[in-house]
FISEMAR-98733 format. One record per residue (C-alpha): residue number from 1; x, y, z. Coordinates in nm, 2 decimals, decimal comma. Example, Ala and Ser with C-alpha at 12.3 -4.5 7.8 and 13.67 -1.06 7.14 Angstrom:
[node 1 [1,23 -0,45 0,78]]
[node 2 [1,37 -0,11 0,71]]
% end
This chain:
[node 1 [5,54 -3,46 -3,63]]
[node 2 [5,84 -3,52 -3,84]]
[node 3 [6,18 -3,48 -3,66]]
[node 4 [6,50 -3,42 -3,85]]
[node 5 [6,82 -3,45 -3,65]]
[node 6 [7,11 -3,25 -3,78]]
[node 7 [7,48 -3,28 -3,68]]
[node 8 [7,53 -2,91 -3,60]]
[node 9 [7,39 -2,56 -3,64]]
[node 10 [7,51 -2,53 -4,00]]
[node 11 [7,34 -2,86 -4,10]]
[node 12 [7,02 -2,77 -3,91]]
[node 13 [7,01 -2,43 -4,10]]
[node 14 [7,07 -2,60 -4,44]]
[node 15 [6,80 -2,86 -4,38]]
[node 16 [6,54 -2,61 -4,28]]
[node 17 [6,64 -2,38 -4,57]]
[node 18 [6,59 -2,68 -4,80]]
[node 19 [6,23 -2,71 -4,68]]
[node 20 [6,16 -2,34 -4,73]]
[node 21 [6,32 -2,33 -5,08]]
[node 22 [6,11 -2,63 -5,19]]
[node 23 [5,80 -2,44 -5,08]]
[node 24 [5,91 -2,14 -5,29]]
[node 25 [5,99 -2,35 -5,60]]
[node 26 [5,66 -2,55 -5,58]]
[node 27 [5,46 -2,23 -5,52]]
[node 28 [5,64 -1,91 -5,63]]
[node 29 [5,35 -1,70 -5,51]]
[node 30 [5,36 -1,85 -5,16]]
[node 31 [5,32 -1,68 -4,82]]
[node 32 [5,60 -1,74 -4,58]]
[node 33 [5,56 -1,68 -4,20]]
[node 34 [5,90 -1,57 -4,08]]
[node 35 [6,07 -1,55 -3,74]]
[node 36 [6,35 -1,35 -3,59]]
[node 37 [6,61 -1,42 -3,33]]
[node 38 [6,96 -1,59 -3,35]]
[node 39 [6,84 -1,93 -3,45]]
[node 40 [6,70 -1,85 -3,80]]
[node 41 [7,01 -1,65 -3,91]]
[node 42 [7,18 -1,95 -4,06]]
[node 43 [6,86 -2,03 -4,26]]
[node 44 [6,84 -1,68 -4,40]]
[node 45 [7,21 -1,69 -4,49]]
[node 46 [7,16 -2,01 -4,68]]
[node 47 [6,86 -1,88 -4,87]]
[node 48 [7,05 -1,57 -4,96]]
[node 49 [7,34 -1,78 -5,09]]
[node 50 [7,10 -1,99 -5,31]]
[node 51 [6,93 -1,67 -5,44]]
[node 52 [7,26 -1,52 -5,54]]
[node 53 [7,35 -1,85 -5,73]]
[node 54 [7,02 -1,81 -5,92]]
[node 55 [6,85 -2,11 -5,75]]
[node 56 [6,57 -1,91 -5,59]]
[node 57 [6,34 -1,63 -5,69]]
[node 58 [6,15 -1,43 -5,42]]
[node 59 [5,98 -1,18 -5,65]]
[node 60 [5,63 -1,32 -5,60]]
[node 61 [5,67 -1,42 -5,23]]
[node 62 [5,48 -1,26 -4,95]]
[node 63 [5,62 -1,27 -4,60]]
[node 64 [5,44 -1,22 -4,27]]
[node 65 [5,65 -1,19 -3,96]]
[node 66 [5,55 -1,33 -3,63]]
[node 67 [5,60 -1,03 -3,41]]
[node 68 [5,74 -0,68 -3,33]]
[node 69 [5,83 -0,49 -3,02]]
[node 70 [5,57 -0,23 -2,92]]
[node 71 [5,73 0,11 -2,92]]
[node 72 [6,01 0,05 -3,17]]
[node 73 [6,01 0,20 -3,52]]
[node 74 [6,12 0,00 -3,82]]
[node 75 [6,45 0,19 -3,85]]
[node 76 [6,54 0,12 -3,48]]
[node 77 [6,83 -0,13 -3,50]]
[node 78 [6,66 -0,35 -3,24]]
[node 79 [6,33 -0,37 -3,42]]
[node 80 [6,23 -0,69 -3,60]]
[node 81 [6,16 -0,49 -3,92]]
[node 82 [6,52 -0,38 -3,91]]
[node 83 [6,64 -0,73 -3,83]]
[node 84 [6,45 -0,88 -4,13]]
[node 85 [6,58 -0,60 -4,37]]
[node 86 [6,94 -0,62 -4,27]]
[node 87 [6,96 -1,00 -4,23]]
[node 88 [6,74 -1,11 -4,52]]
[node 89 [6,52 -0,88 -4,73]]
[node 90 [6,80 -0,64 -4,84]]
[node 91 [6,98 -0,93 -5,00]]
[node 92 [6,71 -1,10 -5,21]]
[node 93 [6,46 -0,98 -5,47]]
[node 94 [6,15 -0,99 -5,25]]
[node 95 [5,93 -0,67 -5,29]]
[node 96 [5,94 -0,48 -4,96]]
[node 97 [5,57 -0,39 -5,00]]
[node 98 [5,50 -0,76 -4,98]]
[node 99 [5,68 -0,80 -4,64]]
[node 100 [5,47 -0,75 -4,33]]
[node 101 [5,57 -0,69 -3,97]]
[node 102 [5,34 -0,56 -3,70]]
[node 103 [5,34 -0,18 -3,66]]
[node 104 [5,54 -0,13 -3,34]]
[node 105 [5,46 0,24 -3,34]]
[node 106 [5,08 0,20 -3,32]]
[node 107 [5,00 0,29 -2,96]]
[node 108 [4,64 0,16 -2,99]]
[node 109 [4,69 -0,21 -2,93]]
[node 110 [4,35 -0,31 -3,05]]
[node 111 [4,39 -0,13 -3,38]]
[node 112 [4,74 -0,27 -3,44]]
[node 113 [4,62 -0,62 -3,38]]
[node 114 [4,31 -0,58 -3,58]]
[node 115 [4,50 -0,45 -3,88]]
[node 116 [4,76 -0,73 -3,86]]
[node 117 [4,49 -0,99 -3,85]]
[node 118 [4,34 -0,84 -4,16]]
[node 119 [4,68 -0,86 -4,34]]
[node 120 [4,70 -1,23 -4,26]]
[node 121 [4,34 -1,29 -4,38]]
[node 122 [4,39 -1,09 -4,70]]
[node 123 [4,71 -1,28 -4,78]]
[node 124 [4,51 -1,60 -4,80]]
[node 125 [4,69 -1,76 -4,51]]
[node 126 [5,04 -1,88 -4,45]]
[node 127 [5,18 -2,16 -4,66]]
[node 128 [5,48 -2,23 -4,44]]
[node 129 [5,55 -2,09 -4,10]]
[node 130 [5,90 -2,08 -3,96]]
[node 131 [5,93 -2,09 -3,58]]
[node 132 [6,20 -2,08 -3,32]]
[node 133 [6,15 -2,21 -2,96]]
[node 134 [6,19 -1,99 -2,65]]
[node 135 [6,35 -2,13 -2,34]]
[node 136 [6,01 -2,12 -2,16]]
[node 137 [5,83 -2,28 -2,46]]
[node 138 [5,71 -1,96 -2,62]]
[node 139 [5,65 -1,94 -3,00]]
[node 140 [5,64 -1,60 -3,14]]
[node 141 [5,58 -1,40 -2,82]]
[node 142 [5,30 -1,63 -2,71]]
[node 143 [5,42 -1,66 -2,35]]
[node 144 [5,31 -1,94 -2,10]]
[node 145 [4,96 -1,87 -1,96]]
[node 146 [4,63 -2,01 -1,87]]
[node 147 [4,49 -2,03 -2,22]]
[node 148 [4,61 -2,03 -2,58]]
[node 149 [4,60 -1,68 -2,72]]
[node 150 [4,41 -1,69 -3,05]]
[node 151 [4,50 -1,41 -3,30]]
[node 152 [4,74 -1,12 -3,30]]
[node 153 [4,76 -0,96 -2,96]]
[node 154 [4,97 -0,74 -2,74]]
[node 155 [5,16 -0,93 -2,49]]
[node 156 [5,35 -0,84 -2,17]]
[node 157 [5,68 -1,02 -2,21]]
[node 158 [5,78 -1,27 -1,94]]
[node 159 [6,09 -1,17 -1,74]]
[node 160 [6,28 -1,47 -1,87]]
[node 161 [6,21 -1,35 -2,23]]
[node 162 [6,33 -1,00 -2,15]]
[node 163 [6,65 -1,14 -2,00]]
[node 164 [6,71 -1,37 -2,30]]
[node 165 [6,67 -1,07 -2,54]]
[node 166 [6,88 -0,84 -2,33]]
[node 167 [7,19 -0,96 -2,51]]
[node 168 [7,08 -0,77 -2,82]]
[node 169 [7,05 -0,44 -2,63]]
[node 170 [7,31 -0,21 -2,46]]
[node 171 [7,13 -0,25 -2,13]]
[node 172 [6,84 -0,48 -2,01]]
[node 173 [6,64 -0,17 -1,91]]
[node 174 [6,62 -0,08 -2,28]]
[node 175 [6,44 -0,41 -2,37]]
[node 176 [6,07 -0,33 -2,45]]
[node 177 [5,84 -0,50 -2,21]]
[node 178 [5,55 -0,54 -2,46]]
[node 179 [5,52 -0,68 -2,81]]
[node 180 [5,27 -0,75 -3,08]]
[node 181 [5,26 -1,11 -3,18]]
[node 182 [5,07 -1,34 -3,41]]
[node 183 [4,85 -1,57 -3,19]]
[node 184 [4,84 -1,95 -3,16]]
[node 185 [4,53 -1,97 -3,38]]
[node 186 [4,70 -1,78 -3,65]]
[node 187 [5,01 -2,00 -3,63]]
[node 188 [4,81 -2,32 -3,62]]
[node 189 [4,63 -2,22 -3,94]]
[node 190 [4,95 -2,23 -4,14]]
[node 191 [4,95 -2,51 -4,39]]
[node 192 [5,30 -2,63 -4,29]]
[node 193 [5,51 -2,54 -3,99]]
[node 194 [5,89 -2,57 -3,95]]
[node 195 [6,04 -2,52 -3,61]]
[node 196 [6,41 -2,50 -3,55]]
[node 197 [6,61 -2,56 -3,23]]
[node 198 [6,97 -2,58 -3,15]]
[node 199 [7,20 -2,61 -2,85]]
[node 200 [7,19 -2,80 -2,53]]
[node 201 [7,00 -2,52 -2,36]]
[node 202 [6,69 -2,61 -2,56]]
[node 203 [6,70 -2,99 -2,49]]
[node 204 [6,47 -2,98 -2,18]]
[node 205 [6,20 -2,76 -2,34]]
[node 206 [6,21 -2,97 -2,66]]
[node 207 [6,12 -3,28 -2,47]]
[node 208 [5,85 -3,10 -2,26]]
[node 209 [5,69 -2,93 -2,56]]
[node 210 [5,68 -3,22 -2,80]]
[node 211 [5,66 -3,52 -2,58]]
[node 212 [5,47 -3,39 -2,28]]
[node 213 [5,11 -3,28 -2,23]]
[node 214 [4,95 -3,01 -2,46]]
[node 215 [4,92 -2,71 -2,22]]
[node 216 [4,92 -2,33 -2,26]]
[node 217 [5,18 -2,33 -1,99]]
[node 218 [5,41 -2,45 -2,27]]
[node 219 [5,27 -2,27 -2,57]]
[node 220 [5,48 -2,47 -2,83]]
[node 221 [5,31 -2,80 -2,71]]
[node 222 [5,00 -2,70 -2,92]]
[node 223 [5,21 -2,79 -3,23]]
[node 224 [5,15 -3,15 -3,14]]
[node 225 [4,80 -3,10 -3,27]]
[node 226 [4,90 -2,97 -3,61]]
[node 227 [4,90 -3,22 -3,90]]
[node 228 [5,22 -3,09 -4,08]]
[node 229 [5,50 -2,99 -3,84]]
[node 230 [5,87 -3,06 -3,90]]
[node 231 [6,11 -3,01 -3,61]]
[node 232 [6,47 -2,96 -3,72]]
[node 233 [6,73 -2,96 -3,44]]
[node 234 [7,09 -3,03 -3,39]]
[node 235 [7,22 -3,32 -3,18]]
[node 236 [7,24 -3,11 -2,86]]
[node 237 [6,89 -2,98 -2,87]]
[node 238 [6,75 -3,33 -2,95]]
[node 239 [6,96 -3,53 -2,71]]
[node 240 [6,67 -3,63 -2,48]]
[node 241 [6,46 -3,76 -2,77]]
[node 242 [6,48 -4,14 -2,78]]
[node 243 [6,51 -4,33 -3,10]]
[node 244 [6,69 -4,06 -3,30]]
% end
């Protein structure tokens, strides 16, 4: 695992965006695995800026998002499809038909997961997967459990995750309790992984996930077994990592 220590959130975002932009330049027809949440927002802003300056071209890029709330339509302002459109896709020249997010309105969980697995397979696999890190060690919506979930699955969200996401909703009762998420096997099959973390609140879980035992109780710990992972974090998030 390669660890990059950034001074602050802005620097962290720029460093991670640099890695993603290099991937696009080296392979214009690449497949990007993308994440939502507050942490990647700075990355998307930086990529948009470089696109507007003419430094990046997304016209041949395919994107596959990690997850989507079950029960939300793509035009719901709390859905992850809406998040990606309004924070990234609407501002670059990526073809919307080449951007994939799980179908939150598919009530048949097995069908939704089967179809998304097929999309990942048909894409030829993810070249670069962007990840955030949950307070309980989740990646995507792969929550702590007794085993590593393999492929796309429907997950009951942990109470801590629901509470963490409640800030995006008018009321905690409105936060969906289930989501479709890419599984650990799918994430681990990405050729390259970039995980971004910021803030003192993530310092403990960073140390547990990347310097503790590999265990499904901390899903992100499995990334220790991947051969090309870059962790980009600010000083606060990496403060318990010695030697940086």
